[in-house]
TORVO-736275 format. One line per field, with one value per residue (C-alpha): residue in three letters; x, y, z; residue number from 1. Coordinates in pm, whole numbers. Each point is the difference from the previous one (the first is absolute). Layout:
residuo <- ALA, ...;
x <- X, ...;
y <- Y, ...;
z <- Z, ...;
num <- NUM, ...;
***
This chain:
residuo <- THR, LYS, GLU, ALA, ILE, GLU, ARG, MET, GLN, HIS, VAL, GLY, ARG, SER, GLU, LYS, ARG, LEU, ASP, PHE, ALA, SER, ALA, GLY, ARG, PHE, GLY, VAL, GLY, LEU, ASN, VAL, MET, TYR, ARG, TYR, CYS, ASP, CYS, PRO, GLN, LEU, LEU, ALA, ASN, ASP, HIS, VAL, HIS, PHE, PHE, ASP, LEU, THR, ARG, ASN, TYR, VAL, SER, ARG, ASP, GLY, ALA, ARG, GLY, ARG, ARG, PHE, ASN, THR, HIS, ARG, LEU, CYS, GLN, ASP, PHE, PRO, ASP, SER, TYR, ALA, PRO, PHE, GLU, PHE, GLY, ALA, LEU, GLY, GLN, LYS, TYR, PRO, VAL, VAL, PHE, ARG, LEU, ALA, LEU, ARG, THR, LYS, ARG, THR, ASP, LEU, GLY, SER, ALA, ALA, SER, LYS, GLU, ARG, VAL, GLY, LEU, ASP, LEU, LYS, GLU, VAL, ALA, GLY, ARG, ALA, ASP, THR, MET, LEU, LEU, PHE, THR, ARG, HIS, LEU, ARG, CYS, LEU, SER, PHE, HIS, ASN, ASP, SER, VAL, LEU, LEU, GLY, GLU, HIS, ARG, VAL, ALA, LEU, ASN, ASP, GLN, ALA, GLY, TYR, ASP, CYS, PHE, TYR, THR, SER, LEU, PRO, SER, SER, VAL, GLU, GLU, LEU, GLN, ALA, ALA, SER, GLU, ASP, ALA, ALA, MET, LEU, GLY, THR, ARG, THR, ILE, THR, THR, MET, ARG, GLY, ALA, LYS, GLN, GLU, THR, SER, ALA, ASP, TRP, ALA, VAL, ALA, HIS, CYS, VAL, SER, MET, GLY, ASP, GLY, GLY, ILE, LYS, ARG, ALA, ALA, ALA, GLU, MET, TYR, ASP, ARG, PRO, HIS, GLY, CYS, ALA;
x <- 0, 97, 16, 232, 239, 6, 86, 290, 168, 52, 298, 76, -324, -278, -339, -166, 122, -343, -190, -41, -144, 316, 330, 229, 166, 353, -29, 263, -208, 103, 353, 78, 10, 295, 202, 21, -47, 18, -316, -292, -281, -370, -248, -356, -309, 146, 303, 361, 125, 374, 109, 323, 122, 343, -140, 253, -230, -330, -80, -23, -100, 118, -235, 107, -178, -206, -309, -46, -311, 65, -117, 231, 285, -33, 5, 282, 214, -89, 307, -123, -328, 140, 72, -370, -85, 220, -230, -293, 39, -173, -304, -14, 17, -160, 308, 362, 314, 326, 343, 285, 289, 279, 312, 249, 19, -190, -107, -291, 193, 227, -47, -274, 52, -268, 168, -22, -366, -68, 153, -200, -318, 61, 60, -318, -205, 103, -138, -274, -283, 6, -42, -364, -78, -126, -94, -348, -54, 300, -74, 284, 374, 189, 368, 148, 354, -55, -252, 99, -239, 200, -299, -365, -186, -377, -199, -361, -181, -226, -217, -14, -304, 180, 303, -217, -183, 327, 154, -322, 10, 352, 39, 64, 197, 200, -300, -224, 272, 17, -378, -46, -102, -11, 269, -19, 127, -48, 159, -23, 163, 164, 100, 313, 73, 353, 117, 371, 94, -251, -149, 118, -297, -50, -272, 14, -270, 87, -179, 26, -91, -81, -47, -31, -10, -203, -35, 349, 49, 376, -36, -222, 243, 295, -187, -101, 360, 144, -249, 78, 366, 113, 80, -280, 43, -72;
y <- 0, 364, 26, -302, 146, 331, -183, -178, 335, 52, -233, -113, 127, -243, 117, -294, 81, 122, -278, -267, -248, -3, -180, 270, 225, 96, 149, -236, -200, 205, 49, -367, 70, 236, -299, -103, 312, 379, 80, -245, 18, -65, -71, 74, 182, 48, 183, -89, 157, 48, 30, 195, 47, 140, 219, -141, -154, 161, 251, 373, 315, -144, -300, -352, -175, 38, -150, -85, -97, -346, 95, 302, -199, -268, 269, 218, -245, -353, -155, 121, -187, -311, -190, 13, -163, -301, -296, 240, 102, 331, -180, -284, 201, 331, 93, -81, 113, -6, 11, 75, -161, 230, -71, 186, 149, 325, 216, -241, -327, -252, -174, -264, -298, -234, -283, 192, 83, -366, -112, 258, -103, -368, 73, 206, -255, -272, 176, 221, -217, 176, 335, -98, -59, 352, 138, 138, -12, -178, -364, -120, 56, -157, 29, -64, 20, 51, -276, -225, -14, 31, -16, 88, 56, 26, 75, -86, 160, -247, 273, 290, 154, -3, 178, 260, 68, 32, 249, 201, 30, 146, 370, 221, 267, 66, 185, -305, -217, 226, 3, -376, -201, -357, -232, -127, -351, -302, -339, -138, -264, 31, -274, 79, -217, 11, -127, -36, -104, -169, -265, 46, 135, 26, 145, 131, 124, 299, 139, 380, 222, 371, 220, 373, 75, 307, -41, 103, 377, -47, -207, 265, 279, -198, -86, 361, 113, -268, 52, 371, -57, 77, -363, -166, -324, -370;
z <- 0, -29, 380, 26, -257, 190, 323, -172, -55, 374, 36, 354, 158, 76, -122, 180, 349, 114, -178, 268, -252, -214, 49, -146, 256, -102, -349, -141, -248, -302, 132, -63, -373, 44, 118, -365, -211, 6, -195, 50, -253, 45, -278, 111, -128, -350, 138, 77, 323, 56, 366, -46, 356, -98, -280, -246, -261, -95, 276, -59, 188, 332, -13, 95, -282, -312, -162, -368, -193, -144, -350, -13, 151, -269, -267, 131, 200, -115, 166, 339, -35, -172, 328, 90, -333, 78, 60, -43, 366, -58, -137, 254, 320, 104, 207, -90, 182, -196, 165, -240, 187, 114, -208, 221, 346, 49, 294, 61, 7, -169, -334, -15, -228, -133, 194, 327, -56, -82, 329, 196, -178, 73, 369, 34, -195, 244, 308, -138, 133, 337, -176, -51, 368, 76, -342, -35, -376, -152, -79, -224, -43, -290, -90, -345, -131, -372, -77, 292, 296, 322, 230, 41, 327, 37, 314, 82, 294, 173, 157, -244, 172, 334, -145, -169, 326, 194, -242, -7, 379, 12, 88, -302, 186, 315, 144, -42, 154, 307, 38, -42, 305, -131, -130, -356, -58, -220, -54, -351, -216, -337, -239, -199, -303, -140, -337, -72, -349, -227, 231, 359, 199, 375, 224, 354, 237, 216, 303, -16, 295, -28, 307, 58, 372, 95, 374, 113, -3, -24, -315, -156, 84, -134, -317, -57, 51, -229, -281, 8, -80, -358, -77, 194, 189, -23;
num <- 1, 2, 3, 4, 5, 6, 7, 8, 9, 10, 11, 12, 13, 14, 15, 16, 17, 18, 19, 20, 21, 22, 23, 24, 25, 26, 27, 28, 29, 30, 31, 32, 33, 34, 35, 36, 37, 38, 39, 40, 41, 42, 43, 44, 45, 46, 47, 48, 49, 50, 51, 52, 53, 54, 55, 56, 57, 58, 59, 60, 61, 62, 63, 64, 65, 66, 67, 68, 69, 70, 71, 72, 73, 74, 75, 76, 77, 78, 79, 80, 81, 82, 83, 84, 85, 86, 87, 88, 89, 90, 91, 92, 93, 94, 95, 96, 97, 98, 99, 100, 101, 102, 103, 104, 105, 106, 107, 108, 109, 110, 111, 112, 113, 114, 115, 116, 117, 118, 119, 120, 121, 122, 123, 124, 125, 126, 127, 128, 129, 130, 131, 132, 133, 134, 135, 136, 137, 138, 139, 140, 141, 142, 143, 144, 145, 146, 147, 148, 149, 150, 151, 152, 153, 154, 155, 156, 157, 158, 159, 160, 161, 162, 163, 164, 165, 166, 167, 168, 169, 170, 171, 172, 173, 174, 175, 176, 177, 178, 179, 180, 181, 182, 183, 184, 185, 186, 187, 188, 189, 190, 191, 192, 193, 194, 195, 196, 197, 198, 199, 200, 201, 202, 203, 204, 205, 206, 207, 208, 209, 210, 211, 212, 213, 214, 215, 216, 217, 218, 219, 220, 221, 222, 223, 224, 225, 226, 227, 228, 229, 230, 231, 232, 233, 234;
***
């Protein structure tokens, strides 16, 4: 969405820190991309967005990025859009991030080779099942190295109505948290199915507990103080 893209431009500051129903707190989600490249690109809503943190690529007038209409980009700078046409990525998916790997050391980090990225991807793919334990909307994570499937993880909530009710009951602001008088808690189960390779599939049932304690004034004061910090808390 337009709002999500605007939030991405505030690097290092969590925009979810006052949203008690979200998992993000530190504002580092987008920062991970700078581990591998200096100018991440995002294809969404018929535009290509360049996040030019160092202002060395496409930025102008003091901005830290630039947006191009895909039609104009194809006409004027076809090589810049060509990577999104590989495998018809731009047609298959509504949102595509592209990381042009850093070829030499810069102010943002060291060079990133395809081999290094492949090793990192394999490591994350092997333990990504637990990433789905507390997600609210995400249901599937899959990891591919070229056309090779490294791993796929799917989660099924066994009490969707219970989860929806719990999230609806959470305070939407620090003021509501301070005024609350009852605890909010739920215990649910999730089934996570993992596929590694072509045929190796396993399933595991997890008991997941959620609790927001309202009764202790000290907890409420600490929570209000923590959520008011620039980088939030977990």
